[in-house]
C-alpha positions, -999 to +999 in steps of 0.1 A: -293-249+762-269-226+778-259-250+801-224-248+803-226-205+805-249-213+832-224-236+852-196-212+847-221-184+860-228-209+893-192-215+895-179-177+892-205-167+924-199-194+944-158-189+945-169-145+945-148-141+912-156-121+884-162-148+858-171-141+823-185-179+809-177-167+766-140-160+778-135-192+800-155-211+766-133-198+741-103-203+755-106-237+767-098-274+751-124-302+743-128-341+733-162-346+720-164-386+725-180-392+694-175-429+670-168-426+639-181-446+607-153-480+600-144-486+566-169-515+556-161-544+532-198-549+521-207-510+512-172-495+505-191-468+482-204-447+507-167-441+517-137-426+505-110-455+512-085-432+521-096-409+544-116-437+561-115-452+597-103-487+602-115-511+627-087-519+650-063-490+638-072-473+678-090-444+686-104-421+655-098-381+657-124-366+636-115-333+623-150-321+609-182-330+606-215-321+591-233-331+559-243-325+527-213-309+521-197-312+557-231-280+564-232-267+597-197-281+608-170-273+626-138-284+620-105-278+647-076-256+636-047-273+624-024-259+655-048-280+677-051-310+661-013-313+658-015-312+695-037-337+701-013-363+676+009-348+699-006-363+729-011-392+717+022-405+706+042-391+742+015-413+756+018-440+736-022-443+721-027-455+691-051-438+665-061-424+631-085-395+617-114-403+593-143-385+580-177-391+580-181-404+543-184-391+512-193-354+504-235-367+505-232-403+516-228-395+550-224-374+577-232-362+610-234-337+636-225-335+670-220-313+703-186-307+690-200-279+665-224-262+692-193-256+709-171-247+688-195-217+679-182-209+714-145-205+698-137-239+718-106-256+706-122-292+697-124-326+675-146-357+681-120-387+689-141-421+702-134-452+683-146-461+649-177-486+647-192-502+618-233-505+606-234-474+629-272-466+645-282-503+631-298-529+661-259-544+652-227-524+655-195-538+653-168-520+670-132-535+685-119-537+722-087-527+709-106-493+696-122-490+730-095-492+749-074-467+727-107-441+734-102-445+772-062-442+775-065-411+749-091-396+770-075-402+804-040-388+790-069-357+774-081-352+812-041-356+827-031-323+807-055-309+815 
């Protein structure tokens, strides 16, 4: 969808300003609100234990997404990851990083890869879940609250 471009064109017309949507999006920063798979003690083989998110450790920042060897994915710039980490640290928000599973074991895509096509700085950010996409998912209240705090800090900074 070209919804964002159309919205920016509409704003441009309403404000009587000459706005180039591609340039605005290229200069934008975003968080893609999405969950990450937590290390499941029942199925530890689908994650890399040293790179997997865990319940109760705060919002999970996912630098890249994708599947099948991380094909069709996006990856945040190191400078943007540094900015996000600094923002969360200054705001006292507990955070962790995580991957979406071992290569060819897990993975997924989100809207982040579509927004990254505009050149936008973006990462996935949200709580870790056990049993993602199952009828019964488990999350941590600590992680849900840390996600709220992180989103609020991001919006206040923007």
